[in-house]
N, CA, C and O atoms as CSV, one atom per row, in Angstrom:
chain,resi,resn,atom,element,x,y,z
A,1,MET,N,N,40.593,-12.011,22.795
A,1,MET,CA,C,39.504,-11.478,21.876
A,1,MET,C,C,39.263,-10.019,22.400
A,1,MET,O,O,39.474,-9.773,23.588
A,2,ALA,N,N,38.741,-8.864,21.375
A,2,ALA,CA,C,39.012,-7.667,21.377
A,2,ALA,C,C,37.317,-7.608,21.947
A,2,ALA,O,O,36.354,-8.373,21.895
A,3,ASP,N,N,37.644,-5.975,22.612
A,3,ASP,CA,C,36.237,-5.258,22.636
A,3,ASP,C,C,35.390,-5.040,21.486
A,3,ASP,O,O,35.772,-4.910,20.322
A,4,THR,N,N,34.372,-5.017,21.858
A,4,THR,CA,C,33.058,-5.483,20.981
A,4,THR,C,C,31.789,-4.705,21.241
A,4,THR,O,O,31.549,-4.460,22.423
A,5,SER,N,N,31.059,-4.337,20.453
A,5,SER,CA,C,29.938,-3.904,20.678
A,5,SER,C,C,28.630,-4.481,19.616
A,5,SER,O,O,28.772,-4.526,18.394
A,6,SER,N,N,27.601,-4.820,20.191
A,6,SER,CA,C,26.567,-5.022,19.393
A,6,SER,C,C,24.983,-4.017,19.416
A,6,SER,O,O,24.594,-3.391,20.403
A,7,THR,N,N,24.432,-4.068,18.387
A,7,THR,CA,C,23.047,-3.701,18.615
A,7,THR,C,C,21.928,-4.530,18.037
A,7,THR,O,O,22.061,-5.510,17.304
A,8,VAL,N,N,20.742,-3.964,18.498
A,8,VAL,CA,C,19.484,-5.158,18.499
A,8,VAL,C,C,18.339,-4.142,18.826
A,8,VAL,O,O,18.299,-3.428,19.827
A,9,LEU,N,N,17.181,-4.207,17.564
A,9,LEU,CA,C,15.765,-3.673,18.161
A,9,LEU,C,C,15.326,-4.979,18.823
A,9,LEU,O,O,15.428,-6.159,18.486
A,10,ARG,N,N,14.729,-4.270,20.029
A,10,ARG,CA,C,14.348,-5.480,21.059
A,10,ARG,C,C,12.931,-4.901,21.257
A,10,ARG,O,O,12.701,-3.726,21.543
A,11,LEU,N,N,11.817,-6.072,21.030
A,11,LEU,CA,C,10.044,-5.855,21.158
A,11,LEU,C,C,9.782,-6.480,21.864
A,11,LEU,O,O,10.137,-7.645,21.689
A,12,VAL,N,N,8.981,-6.147,23.149
A,12,VAL,CA,C,8.340,-6.705,24.063
A,12,VAL,C,C,6.640,-6.587,23.628
A,12,VAL,O,O,6.144,-5.534,23.228
A,13,PHE,N,N,6.086,-7.515,23.747
A,13,PHE,CA,C,4.945,-7.701,23.302
A,13,PHE,C,C,3.761,-8.863,24.805
A,13,PHE,O,O,4.008,-9.959,25.308
A,14,GLY,N,N,2.689,-7.995,24.995
A,14,GLY,CA,C,1.883,-8.909,25.969
A,14,GLY,C,C,1.504,-10.015,25.362
A,14,GLY,O,O,1.822,-10.131,24.178
A,15,THR,N,N,0.864,-10.913,25.903
A,15,THR,CA,C,0.290,-12.095,25.473
A,15,THR,C,C,-0.733,-12.372,26.186
A,15,THR,O,O,-0.950,-11.698,27.193
A,16,GLU,N,N,-1.738,-13.610,25.758
A,16,GLU,CA,C,-2.215,-14.178,25.817
A,16,GLU,C,C,-2.702,-14.451,27.664
A,16,GLU,O,O,-3.879,-14.311,28.000
A,17,VAL,N,N,-1.943,-14.720,28.373
A,17,VAL,CA,C,-1.833,-14.962,29.578
A,17,VAL,C,C,-1.674,-13.656,30.430
A,17,VAL,O,O,-0.892,-12.890,29.868
A,18,GLU,N,N,-2.075,-13.251,31.389
A,18,GLU,CA,C,-2.162,-12.104,32.345
A,18,GLU,C,C,-1.115,-11.872,32.750
A,18,GLU,O,O,-0.860,-12.597,33.712
A,19,GLY,N,N,-0.030,-10.938,32.403
A,19,GLY,CA,C,1.058,-10.539,33.214
A,19,GLY,C,C,2.409,-11.053,32.786
A,19,GLY,O,O,3.504,-10.787,33.282
A,20,LYS,N,N,2.119,-11.843,31.767
A,20,LYS,CA,C,3.254,-12.599,30.840
A,20,LYS,C,C,3.481,-12.057,29.658
A,20,LYS,O,O,2.461,-11.834,29.007
A,21,THR,N,N,4.816,-11.679,29.007
A,21,THR,CA,C,5.332,-11.073,27.765
A,21,THR,C,C,6.221,-12.216,27.225
A,21,THR,O,O,6.633,-13.304,27.627
A,22,ALA,N,N,6.326,-11.381,26.030
A,22,ALA,CA,C,7.186,-12.416,25.088
A,22,ALA,C,C,7.996,-11.388,24.195
A,22,ALA,O,O,7.301,-10.541,23.634
A,23,SER,N,N,9.307,-11.339,23.989
A,23,SER,CA,C,10.482,-10.367,23.525
A,23,SER,C,C,10.934,-11.149,22.058
A,23,SER,O,O,11.049,-12.344,21.787
A,24,MET,N,N,11.080,-10.238,21.464
A,24,MET,CA,C,12.305,-10.594,20.011
A,24,MET,C,C,13.274,-9.735,19.867
A,24,MET,O,O,13.052,-8.527,19.792
A,25,GLU,N,N,14.240,-10.154,19.822
A,25,GLU,CA,C,15.292,-9.137,19.296
A,25,GLU,C,C,15.908,-9.383,17.580
A,25,GLU,O,O,16.170,-10.409,16.951
A,26,PHE,N,N,15.959,-8.295,17.319
A,26,PHE,CA,C,16.740,-8.307,15.544
A,26,PHE,C,C,17.785,-7.812,15.477
A,26,PHE,O,O,17.874,-6.614,15.748
A,27,ASN,N,N,19.061,-8.633,15.055
A,27,ASN,CA,C,20.405,-7.608,15.215
A,27,ASN,C,C,20.291,-6.513,14.227
A,27,ASN,O,O,19.359,-6.151,13.510
A,28,ASN,N,N,21.277,-6.167,14.360
A,28,ASN,CA,C,21.930,-5.044,13.524
A,28,ASN,C,C,20.282,-4.218,12.791
A,28,ASN,O,O,19.880,-4.466,11.654
A,29,PRO,N,N,19.731,-3.469,13.555
A,29,PRO,CA,C,18.508,-2.251,13.070
A,29,PRO,C,C,19.328,-1.256,12.369
A,29,PRO,O,O,20.472,-0.894,12.647
A,30,LYS,N,N,18.440,-0.812,11.265
A,30,LYS,CA,C,18.850,0.493,10.376
A,30,LYS,C,C,19.084,1.389,11.543
A,30,LYS,O,O,18.315,1.255,12.495
A,31,ALA,N,N,20.089,2.337,11.621
A,31,ALA,CA,C,20.529,3.214,12.608
A,31,ALA,C,C,19.403,4.526,12.551
A,31,ALA,O,O,19.318,5.345,13.466
A,32,ASP,N,N,18.596,4.566,11.362
A,32,ASP,CA,C,17.570,5.491,11.074
A,32,ASP,C,C,16.164,5.106,11.593
A,32,ASP,O,O,15.217,5.871,11.414
A,33,VAL,N,N,15.994,3.672,12.373
A,33,VAL,CA,C,14.821,3.453,12.512
A,33,VAL,C,C,13.440,4.536,13.349
A,33,VAL,O,O,13.628,5.130,14.411
A,34,THR,N,N,12.609,4.558,12.850
A,34,THR,CA,C,11.588,5.304,13.693
A,34,THR,C,C,10.856,4.547,14.313
A,34,THR,O,O,10.688,3.352,14.070
A,35,GLN,N,N,10.175,5.414,15.484
A,35,GLN,CA,C,9.054,4.892,16.598
A,35,GLN,C,C,7.817,4.761,15.497
A,35,GLN,O,O,7.141,3.753,15.705
A,36,ALA,N,N,7.574,5.204,14.875
A,36,ALA,CA,C,6.742,4.949,14.092
A,36,ALA,C,C,6.259,3.265,13.447
A,36,ALA,O,O,5.245,2.577,13.567
A,37,GLN,N,N,7.406,3.115,12.832
A,37,GLN,CA,C,8.234,1.885,12.343
A,37,GLN,C,C,7.940,0.393,13.245
A,37,GLN,O,O,7.352,-0.639,12.924
A,38,VAL,N,N,8.525,0.742,14.297
A,38,VAL,CA,C,8.760,-0.140,15.370
A,38,VAL,C,C,7.017,-0.349,15.862
A,38,VAL,O,O,6.607,-1.418,16.314
A,39,HIS,N,N,6.277,0.678,15.705
A,39,HIS,CA,C,5.029,0.325,16.220
A,39,HIS,C,C,4.267,-0.133,15.368
A,39,HIS,O,O,3.298,-0.819,15.695
A,40,ASP,N,N,4.599,0.199,13.907
A,40,ASP,CA,C,3.575,-0.675,12.571
A,40,ASP,C,C,4.183,-1.931,12.269
A,40,ASP,O,O,3.540,-2.656,11.510
A,41,LEU,N,N,5.681,-2.504,12.849
A,41,LEU,CA,C,5.674,-3.533,12.766
A,41,LEU,C,C,5.658,-4.675,13.798
A,41,LEU,O,O,5.943,-5.815,13.431
A,42,MET,N,N,5.333,-4.408,15.080
A,42,MET,CA,C,4.821,-4.418,16.392
A,42,MET,C,C,3.362,-5.173,16.174
A,42,MET,O,O,2.956,-6.325,16.326
A,43,GLN,N,N,2.750,-3.832,15.707
A,43,GLN,CA,C,1.204,-4.066,15.170
A,43,GLN,C,C,1.048,-5.392,14.211
A,43,GLN,O,O,0.300,-6.323,14.510
A,44,MET,N,N,1.498,-5.371,13.542
A,44,MET,CA,C,1.456,-6.335,12.480
A,44,MET,C,C,1.863,-7.862,12.705
A,44,MET,O,O,1.398,-8.829,12.101
A,45,PHE,N,N,2.858,-7.863,13.731
A,45,PHE,CA,C,2.952,-9.122,14.148
A,45,PHE,C,C,1.787,-9.891,14.968
A,45,PHE,O,O,1.349,-11.034,14.841
A,46,ILE,N,N,1.411,-8.732,15.950
A,46,ILE,CA,C,-0.229,-8.891,16.447
A,46,ILE,C,C,-1.491,-9.053,15.628
A,46,ILE,O,O,-2.315,-9.924,15.907
A,47,THR,N,N,-1.626,-8.309,14.732
A,47,THR,CA,C,-2.614,-8.285,13.522
A,47,THR,C,C,-2.897,-9.590,12.719
A,47,THR,O,O,-3.982,-10.059,12.375
A,48,LYS,N,N,-1.359,-10.152,12.466
A,48,LYS,CA,C,-1.832,-10.911,11.562
A,48,LYS,C,C,-1.061,-12.479,12.165
A,48,LYS,O,O,-0.766,-13.419,11.426
A,49,ASN,N,N,-0.866,-12.440,13.555
A,49,ASN,CA,C,-1.146,-13.334,14.537
A,49,ASN,C,C,-0.062,-14.520,13.981
A,49,ASN,O,O,-0.439,-15.648,13.661
A,50,VAL,N,N,1.472,-14.026,13.916
A,50,VAL,CA,C,2.052,-15.096,13.205
A,50,VAL,C,C,3.130,-15.246,14.107
A,50,VAL,O,O,4.253,-15.493,13.667
A,51,VAL,N,N,2.889,-15.108,15.476
A,51,VAL,CA,C,4.063,-15.843,16.118
A,51,VAL,C,C,2.756,-16.167,17.357
A,51,VAL,O,O,1.922,-15.364,17.775
A,52,ASN,N,N,2.914,-17.412,17.680
A,52,ASN,CA,C,2.260,-18.015,19.112
A,52,ASN,C,C,3.678,-18.362,20.402
A,52,ASN,O,O,4.802,-18.803,20.163
A,53,THR,N,N,3.263,-18.090,21.324
A,53,THR,CA,C,4.409,-18.289,22.456
A,53,THR,C,C,3.973,-19.355,23.514
A,53,THR,O,O,2.850,-19.848,23.620
A,54,THR,N,N,4.711,-19.528,24.021
A,54,THR,CA,C,4.290,-20.855,25.322
A,54,THR,C,C,2.852,-19.990,25.849
A,54,THR,O,O,1.773,-20.580,25.910
A,55,ASN,N,N,2.967,-18.763,26.158
A,55,ASN,CA,C,1.927,-17.996,27.154
A,55,ASN,C,C,0.991,-17.568,26.007
A,55,ASN,O,O,0.275,-16.588,26.211
A,56,GLY,N,N,0.930,-18.144,24.932
A,56,GLY,CA,C,-0.035,-17.845,23.989
A,56,GLY,C,C,-0.406,-16.574,22.473
A,56,GLY,O,O,0.496,-16.548,21.636
A,57,ALA,N,N,-0.954,-16.155,22.350
A,57,ALA,CA,C,-0.687,-15.297,21.193
A,57,ALA,C,C,-0.597,-13.624,21.588
A,57,ALA,O,O,-1.170,-12.868,22.373
A,58,LEU,N,N,0.469,-13.529,20.562
A,58,LEU,CA,C,0.987,-11.865,21.301
A,58,LEU,C,C,-0.490,-10.996,20.926
A,58,LEU,O,O,-1.038,-11.025,19.824
A,59,THR,N,N,-0.975,-10.222,22.141
A,59,THR,CA,C,-1.851,-9.119,22.403
A,59,THR,C,C,-1.775,-7.588,22.479
A,59,THR,O,O,-2.673,-6.761,22.319
A,60,THR,N,N,-0.269,-7.395,22.809
A,60,THR,CA,C,-0.065,-5.906,23.121
A,60,THR,C,C,1.142,-5.616,23.004
A,60,THR,O,O,2.046,-6.448,23.079
A,61,ILE,N,N,1.310,-4.335,22.796
A,61,ILE,CA,C,2.531,-3.811,22.639
A,61,ILE,C,C,2.900,-3.446,23.929
A,61,ILE,O,O,2.089,-2.782,24.575
A,62,VAL,N,N,4.208,-3.819,24.544
A,62,VAL,CA,C,4.480,-3.160,25.656
A,62,VAL,C,C,5.450,-2.621,26.065
A,62,VAL,O,O,5.525,-2.000,27.125
A,63,ASP,N,N,6.814,-2.894,24.809
A,63,ASP,CA,C,8.116,-1.900,24.605
A,63,ASP,C,C,8.764,-2.155,23.464
A,63,ASP,O,O,9.029,-3.320,23.164
A,64,GLY,N,N,9.032,-1.354,22.854
A,64,GLY,CA,C,10.318,-1.238,21.760
A,64,GLY,C,C,11.087,-0.492,21.462
A,64,GLY,O,O,10.701,0.645,21.189
A,65,GLY,N,N,12.272,-0.767,21.401
A,65,GLY,CA,C,13.479,0.372,21.390
A,65,GLY,C,C,14.476,-0.662,20.938
A,65,GLY,O,O,14.278,-1.863,20.756
A,66,ILE,N,N,15.925,0.243,20.748
A,66,ILE,CA,C,17.309,-0.338,20.832
A,66,ILE,C,C,18.187,-0.401,21.766
A,66,ILE,O,O,18.264,0.326,22.756
A,67,VAL,N,N,18.868,-1.280,21.462
A,67,VAL,CA,C,19.416,-2.041,22.617
A,67,VAL,C,C,21.083,-2.091,22.198
A,67,VAL,O,O,21.504,-2.864,21.338
A,68,THR,N,N,21.824,-1.278,22.840
A,68,THR,CA,C,23.355,-1.046,22.295
A,68,THR,C,C,24.363,-2.348,23.579
A,68,THR,O,O,24.164,-2.202,24.785
A,69,ARG,N,N,24.981,-3.065,23.268
A,69,ARG,CA,C,25.452,-3.960,24.101
A,69,ARG,C,C,27.053,-3.587,23.948
A,69,ARG,O,O,27.524,-3.385,22.829
A,70,ASN,N,N,27.674,-3.526,24.869
A,70,ASN,CA,C,29.172,-3.168,25.017
A,70,ASN,C,C,30.193,-4.130,25.498
A,70,ASN,O,O,30.124,-3.741,26.664
A,71,PHE,N,N,31.142,-5.133,25.552
A,71,PHE,CA,C,31.849,-6.104,25.502
A,71,PHE,C,C,33.261,-5.385,25.562
A,71,PHE,O,O,33.777,-4.782,24.620
A,72,THR,N,N,33.885,-5.576,27.038
A,72,THR,CA,C,35.463,-4.870,27.130
A,72,THR,C,C,36.300,-6.344,27.450
A,72,THR,O,O,36.244,-7.076,28.438
A,73,ASP,N,N,36.895,-6.428,26.507
A,73,ASP,CA,C,37.757,-7.275,27.065
A,73,ASP,C,C,38.911,-7.340,28.070
A,73,ASP,O,O,39.995,-6.843,27.765
A,74,LEU,N,N,38.719,-7.945,29.283
A,74,LEU,CA,C,39.986,-7.832,30.858
A,74,LEU,C,C,40.825,-8.375,30.360
A,74,LEU,O,O,41.841,-7.842,29.914
A,75,VAL,N,N,40.474,-9.921,30.335
A,75,VAL,CA,C,41.478,-10.881,30.018
A,75,VAL,C,C,41.577,-11.753,28.730
A,75,VAL,O,O,40.810,-12.414,28.030
A,76,PRO,N,N,43.207,-11.352,28.768
A,76,PRO,CA,C,43.356,-11.668,26.821
A,76,PRO,C,C,43.131,-13.298,27.533
A,76,PRO,O,O,43.101,-14.290,26.806
């Protein structure tokens, strides 16, 4: 296996259950995605109530950002 790298857009929301969060990840986000775009997307998920979790509806924006993971193959 070769060395690999992957990038995701990770969104973290508060839910109806106090202290519980829900997260989503989207593969291969645009390289030039902005803070405003991420905030607007997260607010749309909350406002439109399009997602329900085991801890209830999404209620607040907790965190959002780009995550890059690298895998270095050490055993062929």
